[in-house]
SEBAGU-298591 format. One record per residue (C-alpha): residue number from 1; residue in one letter; x, y, z. Coordinates in nm, 3 decimals. Layout:
N
<site><pos>NUM</pos><code>a</code><xx>X</xx><yy>Y</yy><zz>Z</zz></site>
...
This chain:
152
<site><pos>1</pos><code>x</code><xx>-1.042</xx><yy>-0.912</yy><zz>1.440</zz></site>
<site><pos>2</pos><code>x</code><xx>-1.250</xx><yy>-1.140</yy><zz>1.657</zz></site>
<site><pos>3</pos><code>x</code><xx>-1.028</xx><yy>-1.261</yy><zz>1.938</zz></site>
<site><pos>4</pos><code>x</code><xx>-1.200</xx><yy>-1.545</yy><zz>2.115</zz></site>
<site><pos>5</pos><code>x</code><xx>-1.020</xx><yy>-1.659</yy><zz>2.430</zz></site>
<site><pos>6</pos><code>x</code><xx>-0.915</xx><yy>-1.329</yy><zz>2.585</zz></site>
<site><pos>7</pos><code>x</code><xx>-1.156</xx><yy>-1.389</yy><zz>2.875</zz></site>
<site><pos>8</pos><code>x</code><xx>-1.129</xx><yy>-1.767</yy><zz>2.867</zz></site>
<site><pos>9</pos><code>x</code><xx>-1.427</xx><yy>-1.816</yy><zz>2.636</zz></site>
<site><pos>10</pos><code>x</code><xx>-1.454</xx><yy>-2.142</yy><zz>2.445</zz></site>
<site><pos>11</pos><code>x</code><xx>-1.498</xx><yy>-2.151</yy><zz>2.070</zz></site>
<site><pos>12</pos><code>x</code><xx>-1.814</xx><yy>-2.304</yy><zz>1.924</zz></site>
<site><pos>13</pos><code>x</code><xx>-1.772</xx><yy>-2.666</yy><zz>1.822</zz></site>
<site><pos>14</pos><code>x</code><xx>-1.618</xx><yy>-2.720</yy><zz>1.480</zz></site>
<site><pos>15</pos><code>x</code><xx>-1.447</xx><yy>-2.379</yy><zz>1.474</zz></site>
<site><pos>16</pos><code>x</code><xx>-1.071</xx><yy>-2.401</yy><zz>1.419</zz></site>
<site><pos>17</pos><code>x</code><xx>-0.874</xx><yy>-2.151</yy><zz>1.624</zz></site>
<site><pos>18</pos><code>x</code><xx>-0.534</xx><yy>-1.999</yy><zz>1.552</zz></site>
<site><pos>19</pos><code>x</code><xx>-0.295</xx><yy>-1.785</yy><zz>1.753</zz></site>
<site><pos>20</pos><code>x</code><xx>-0.422</xx><yy>-1.432</yy><zz>1.685</zz></site>
<site><pos>21</pos><code>x</code><xx>-0.069</xx><yy>-1.288</yy><zz>1.694</zz></site>
<site><pos>22</pos><code>x</code><xx>0.051</xx><yy>-1.499</yy><zz>1.400</zz></site>
<site><pos>23</pos><code>x</code><xx>-0.144</xx><yy>-1.323</yy><zz>1.123</zz></site>
<site><pos>24</pos><code>x</code><xx>-0.018</xx><yy>-0.985</yy><zz>1.244</zz></site>
<site><pos>25</pos><code>x</code><xx>0.341</xx><yy>-1.109</yy><zz>1.226</zz></site>
<site><pos>26</pos><code>x</code><xx>0.269</xx><yy>-1.244</yy><zz>0.878</zz></site>
<site><pos>27</pos><code>x</code><xx>0.120</xx><yy>-0.909</yy><zz>0.780</zz></site>
<site><pos>28</pos><code>x</code><xx>0.444</xx><yy>-0.736</yy><zz>0.880</zz></site>
<site><pos>29</pos><code>x</code><xx>0.647</xx><yy>-0.963</yy><zz>0.652</zz></site>
<site><pos>30</pos><code>x</code><xx>0.384</xx><yy>-0.927</yy><zz>0.379</zz></site>
<site><pos>31</pos><code>x</code><xx>0.408</xx><yy>-0.549</yy><zz>0.408</zz></site>
<site><pos>32</pos><code>x</code><xx>0.782</xx><yy>-0.568</yy><zz>0.349</zz></site>
<site><pos>33</pos><code>x</code><xx>0.747</xx><yy>-0.808</yy><zz>0.053</zz></site>
<site><pos>34</pos><code>x</code><xx>0.472</xx><yy>-0.601</yy><zz>-0.109</zz></site>
<site><pos>35</pos><code>x</code><xx>0.667</xx><yy>-0.278</yy><zz>-0.061</zz></site>
<site><pos>36</pos><code>x</code><xx>0.964</xx><yy>-0.446</yy><zz>-0.229</zz></site>
<site><pos>37</pos><code>x</code><xx>0.740</xx><yy>-0.561</yy><zz>-0.516</zz></site>
<site><pos>38</pos><code>x</code><xx>0.598</xx><yy>-0.210</yy><zz>-0.556</zz></site>
<site><pos>39</pos><code>x</code><xx>0.935</xx><yy>-0.036</yy><zz>-0.555</zz></site>
<site><pos>40</pos><code>x</code><xx>1.106</xx><yy>-0.284</yy><zz>-0.788</zz></site>
<site><pos>41</pos><code>x</code><xx>0.801</xx><yy>-0.371</yy><zz>-1.003</zz></site>
<site><pos>42</pos><code>x</code><xx>0.924</xx><yy>-0.729</yy><zz>-0.973</zz></site>
<site><pos>43</pos><code>x</code><xx>0.688</xx><yy>-0.995</yy><zz>-1.104</zz></site>
<site><pos>44</pos><code>x</code><xx>0.900</xx><yy>-1.257</yy><zz>-0.924</zz></site>
<site><pos>45</pos><code>x</code><xx>0.847</xx><yy>-1.091</yy><zz>-0.585</zz></site>
<site><pos>46</pos><code>x</code><xx>0.471</xx><yy>-1.054</yy><zz>-0.633</zz></site>
<site><pos>47</pos><code>x</code><xx>0.451</xx><yy>-1.411</yy><zz>-0.764</zz></site>
<site><pos>48</pos><code>x</code><xx>0.622</xx><yy>-1.529</yy><zz>-0.444</zz></site>
<site><pos>49</pos><code>x</code><xx>0.365</xx><yy>-1.340</yy><zz>-0.238</zz></site>
<site><pos>50</pos><code>x</code><xx>0.090</xx><yy>-1.485</yy><zz>-0.457</zz></site>
<site><pos>51</pos><code>x</code><xx>0.206</xx><yy>-1.834</yy><zz>-0.358</zz></site>
<site><pos>52</pos><code>x</code><xx>0.207</xx><yy>-1.736</yy><zz>0.011</zz></site>
<site><pos>53</pos><code>x</code><xx>-0.146</xx><yy>-1.596</yy><zz>-0.022</zz></site>
<site><pos>54</pos><code>x</code><xx>-0.258</xx><yy>-1.913</yy><zz>-0.203</zz></site>
<site><pos>55</pos><code>x</code><xx>-0.129</xx><yy>-2.130</yy><zz>0.082</zz></site>
<site><pos>56</pos><code>x</code><xx>-0.303</xx><yy>-1.907</yy><zz>0.336</zz></site>
<site><pos>57</pos><code>x</code><xx>-0.628</xx><yy>-1.892</yy><zz>0.142</zz></site>
<site><pos>58</pos><code>x</code><xx>-0.661</xx><yy>-2.259</yy><zz>0.054</zz></site>
<site><pos>59</pos><code>x</code><xx>-0.475</xx><yy>-2.439</yy><zz>0.337</zz></site>
<site><pos>60</pos><code>x</code><xx>-0.513</xx><yy>-2.182</yy><zz>0.614</zz></site>
<site><pos>61</pos><code>x</code><xx>-0.297</xx><yy>-1.897</yy><zz>0.746</zz></site>
<site><pos>62</pos><code>x</code><xx>-0.124</xx><yy>-2.132</yy><zz>0.992</zz></site>
<site><pos>63</pos><code>x</code><xx>0.032</xx><yy>-2.322</yy><zz>0.700</zz></site>
<site><pos>64</pos><code>x</code><xx>0.215</xx><yy>-2.028</yy><zz>0.536</zz></site>
<site><pos>65</pos><code>x</code><xx>0.594</xx><yy>-1.985</yy><zz>0.548</zz></site>
<site><pos>66</pos><code>x</code><xx>0.541</xx><yy>-1.671</yy><zz>0.757</zz></site>
<site><pos>67</pos><code>x</code><xx>0.340</xx><yy>-1.870</yy><zz>1.013</zz></site>
<site><pos>68</pos><code>x</code><xx>0.621</xx><yy>-2.126</yy><zz>1.025</zz></site>
<site><pos>69</pos><code>x</code><xx>0.871</xx><yy>-1.847</yy><zz>1.099</zz></site>
<site><pos>70</pos><code>x</code><xx>0.639</xx><yy>-1.709</yy><zz>1.367</zz></site>
<site><pos>71</pos><code>x</code><xx>0.600</xx><yy>-2.050</yy><zz>1.535</zz></site>
<site><pos>72</pos><code>x</code><xx>0.973</xx><yy>-2.127</yy><zz>1.514</zz></site>
<site><pos>73</pos><code>x</code><xx>1.131</xx><yy>-1.794</yy><zz>1.608</zz></site>
<site><pos>74</pos><code>x</code><xx>0.876</xx><yy>-1.558</yy><zz>1.767</zz></site>
<site><pos>75</pos><code>x</code><xx>0.616</xx><yy>-1.761</yy><zz>1.957</zz></site>
<site><pos>76</pos><code>x</code><xx>0.869</xx><yy>-1.939</yy><zz>2.185</zz></site>
<site><pos>77</pos><code>x</code><xx>0.983</xx><yy>-1.598</yy><zz>2.310</zz></site>
<site><pos>78</pos><code>x</code><xx>0.632</xx><yy>-1.479</yy><zz>2.401</zz></site>
<site><pos>79</pos><code>x</code><xx>0.475</xx><yy>-1.541</yy><zz>2.738</zz></site>
<site><pos>80</pos><code>x</code><xx>0.129</xx><yy>-1.521</yy><zz>2.886</zz></site>
<site><pos>81</pos><code>x</code><xx>-0.205</xx><yy>-1.637</yy><zz>2.754</zz></site>
<site><pos>82</pos><code>x</code><xx>-0.227</xx><yy>-1.706</yy><zz>2.384</zz></site>
<site><pos>83</pos><code>x</code><xx>-0.510</xx><yy>-1.505</yy><zz>2.228</zz></site>
<site><pos>84</pos><code>x</code><xx>-0.688</xx><yy>-1.716</yy><zz>1.969</zz></site>
<site><pos>85</pos><code>x</code><xx>-0.929</xx><yy>-1.635</yy><zz>1.691</zz></site>
<site><pos>86</pos><code>x</code><xx>-1.147</xx><yy>-1.812</yy><zz>1.443</zz></site>
<site><pos>87</pos><code>x</code><xx>-0.944</xx><yy>-1.907</yy><zz>1.135</zz></site>
<site><pos>88</pos><code>x</code><xx>-1.219</xx><yy>-1.815</yy><zz>0.885</zz></site>
<site><pos>89</pos><code>x</code><xx>-1.176</xx><yy>-1.433</yy><zz>0.878</zz></site>
<site><pos>90</pos><code>x</code><xx>-0.795</xx><yy>-1.444</yy><zz>0.829</zz></site>
<site><pos>91</pos><code>x</code><xx>-0.838</xx><yy>-1.720</yy><zz>0.571</zz></site>
<site><pos>92</pos><code>x</code><xx>-1.082</xx><yy>-1.497</yy><zz>0.380</zz></site>
<site><pos>93</pos><code>x</code><xx>-0.837</xx><yy>-1.207</yy><zz>0.409</zz></site>
<site><pos>94</pos><code>x</code><xx>-0.571</xx><yy>-1.429</yy><zz>0.252</zz></site>
<site><pos>95</pos><code>x</code><xx>-0.815</xx><yy>-1.505</yy><zz>-0.031</zz></site>
<site><pos>96</pos><code>x</code><xx>-0.867</xx><yy>-1.133</yy><zz>-0.093</zz></site>
<site><pos>97</pos><code>x</code><xx>-0.490</xx><yy>-1.082</yy><zz>-0.092</zz></site>
<site><pos>98</pos><code>x</code><xx>-0.459</xx><yy>-1.374</yy><zz>-0.333</zz></site>
<site><pos>99</pos><code>x</code><xx>-0.703</xx><yy>-1.203</yy><zz>-0.571</zz></site>
<site><pos>100</pos><code>x</code><xx>-0.513</xx><yy>-0.875</yy><zz>-0.570</zz></site>
<site><pos>101</pos><code>x</code><xx>-0.176</xx><yy>-1.051</yy><zz>-0.602</zz></site>
<site><pos>102</pos><code>x</code><xx>-0.311</xx><yy>-1.256</yy><zz>-0.893</zz></site>
<site><pos>103</pos><code>x</code><xx>-0.423</xx><yy>-0.938</yy><zz>-1.071</zz></site>
<site><pos>104</pos><code>x</code><xx>-0.082</xx><yy>-0.782</yy><zz>-1.002</zz></site>
<site><pos>105</pos><code>x</code><xx>0.106</xx><yy>-1.088</yy><zz>-1.127</zz></site>
<site><pos>106</pos><code>x</code><xx>-0.093</xx><yy>-1.107</yy><zz>-1.450</zz></site>
<site><pos>107</pos><code>x</code><xx>-0.060</xx><yy>-0.730</yy><zz>-1.499</zz></site>
<site><pos>108</pos><code>x</code><xx>0.314</xx><yy>-0.752</yy><zz>-1.444</zz></site>
<site><pos>109</pos><code>x</code><xx>0.348</xx><yy>-1.034</yy><zz>-1.695</zz></site>
<site><pos>110</pos><code>x</code><xx>0.147</xx><yy>-0.838</yy><zz>-1.951</zz></site>
<site><pos>111</pos><code>x</code><xx>0.339</xx><yy>-0.516</yy><zz>-1.894</zz></site>
<site><pos>112</pos><code>x</code><xx>0.043</xx><yy>-0.326</yy><zz>-1.747</zz></site>
<site><pos>113</pos><code>x</code><xx>0.252</xx><yy>-0.134</yy><zz>-1.494</zz></site>
<site><pos>114</pos><code>x</code><xx>-0.027</xx><yy>0.094</yy><zz>-1.374</zz></site>
<site><pos>115</pos><code>x</code><xx>-0.258</xx><yy>-0.197</yy><zz>-1.293</zz></site>
<site><pos>116</pos><code>x</code><xx>0.035</xx><yy>-0.378</yy><zz>-1.130</zz></site>
<site><pos>117</pos><code>x</code><xx>0.106</xx><yy>-0.076</yy><zz>-0.909</zz></site>
<site><pos>118</pos><code>x</code><xx>-0.259</xx><yy>-0.025</yy><zz>-0.814</zz></site>
<site><pos>119</pos><code>x</code><xx>-0.317</xx><yy>-0.392</yy><zz>-0.725</zz></site>
<site><pos>120</pos><code>x</code><xx>0.004</xx><yy>-0.414</yy><zz>-0.521</zz></site>
<site><pos>121</pos><code>x</code><xx>-0.078</xx><yy>-0.083</yy><zz>-0.350</zz></site>
<site><pos>122</pos><code>x</code><xx>-0.422</xx><yy>-0.203</yy><zz>-0.239</zz></site>
<site><pos>123</pos><code>x</code><xx>-0.266</xx><yy>-0.521</yy><zz>-0.105</zz></site>
<site><pos>124</pos><code>x</code><xx>0.010</xx><yy>-0.324</yy><zz>0.065</zz></site>
<site><pos>125</pos><code>x</code><xx>-0.238</xx><yy>-0.087</yy><zz>0.231</zz></site>
<site><pos>126</pos><code>x</code><xx>-0.438</xx><yy>-0.377</yy><zz>0.377</zz></site>
<site><pos>127</pos><code>x</code><xx>-0.125</xx><yy>-0.559</yy><zz>0.499</zz></site>
<site><pos>128</pos><code>x</code><xx>0.008</xx><yy>-0.239</yy><zz>0.657</zz></site>
<site><pos>129</pos><code>x</code><xx>-0.321</xx><yy>-0.178</yy><zz>0.840</zz></site>
<site><pos>130</pos><code>x</code><xx>-0.298</xx><yy>-0.525</yy><zz>0.990</zz></site>
<site><pos>131</pos><code>x</code><xx>0.071</xx><yy>-0.504</yy><zz>1.076</zz></site>
<site><pos>132</pos><code>x</code><xx>0.071</xx><yy>-0.153</yy><zz>1.221</zz></site>
<site><pos>133</pos><code>x</code><xx>-0.275</xx><yy>-0.120</yy><zz>1.376</zz></site>
<site><pos>134</pos><code>x</code><xx>-0.398</xx><yy>-0.480</yy><zz>1.412</zz></site>
<site><pos>135</pos><code>x</code><xx>-0.687</xx><yy>-0.393</yy><zz>1.181</zz></site>
<site><pos>136</pos><code>x</code><xx>-0.746</xx><yy>-0.679</yy><zz>0.939</zz></site>
<site><pos>137</pos><code>x</code><xx>-0.947</xx><yy>-0.529</yy><zz>0.655</zz></site>
<site><pos>138</pos><code>x</code><xx>-1.025</xx><yy>-0.866</yy><zz>0.495</zz></site>
<site><pos>139</pos><code>x</code><xx>-1.136</xx><yy>-1.003</yy><zz>0.833</zz></site>
<site><pos>140</pos><code>x</code><xx>-1.372</xx><yy>-0.711</yy><zz>0.883</zz></site>
<site><pos>141</pos><code>x</code><xx>-1.517</xx><yy>-0.758</yy><zz>0.534</zz></site>
<site><pos>142</pos><code>x</code><xx>-1.570</xx><yy>-1.127</yy><zz>0.615</zz></site>
<site><pos>143</pos><code>x</code><xx>-1.753</xx><yy>-1.043</yy><zz>0.938</zz></site>
<site><pos>144</pos><code>x</code><xx>-1.971</xx><yy>-0.779</yy><zz>0.769</zz></site>
<site><pos>145</pos><code>x</code><xx>-2.059</xx><yy>-1.015</yy><zz>0.484</zz></site>
<site><pos>146</pos><code>x</code><xx>-2.137</xx><yy>-1.296</yy><zz>0.727</zz></site>
<site><pos>147</pos><code>x</code><xx>-2.374</xx><yy>-1.072</yy><zz>0.922</zz></site>
<site><pos>148</pos><code>x</code><xx>-2.538</xx><yy>-0.942</yy><zz>0.603</zz></site>
<site><pos>149</pos><code>x</code><xx>-2.599</xx><yy>-1.289</yy><zz>0.460</zz></site>
<site><pos>150</pos><code>x</code><xx>-2.736</xx><yy>-1.422</yy><zz>0.790</zz></site>
<site><pos>151</pos><code>x</code><xx>-3.002</xx><yy>-1.150</yy><zz>0.787</zz></site>
<site><pos>152</pos><code>x</code><xx>-3.108</xx><yy>-1.224</yy><zz>0.431</zz></site>
């Protein structure tokens, strides 16, 4: 995760910044929702998470219901400097989650329980890494891909 203003640095022009703590809070809720989907094999639960991922991927992570809950209930209780980060890596991570949740939703509708479980498990693992260890797998993939394509 690329936190930008820890030392008071200013973001490059045109880069939208978000509170870096918000996606981690969202990942904790996502971990719970995905674990529920995995245990219950509920297409409704994974479809709900698919919608959340779609909002995050196409409108930005700050527009998701989890971000709203963070801004309303958690952020007012926090003090100190607000660490910010570029919105593009978390937005890409939401897109990756959207892809896995889409596969899981379609698999669940078609009765492919093994594919459903595998897709939800991959999503769950990535969300857990972010929630527990502040390691955003999708963000890291975004940064690696950005570096690789800039060299080419």
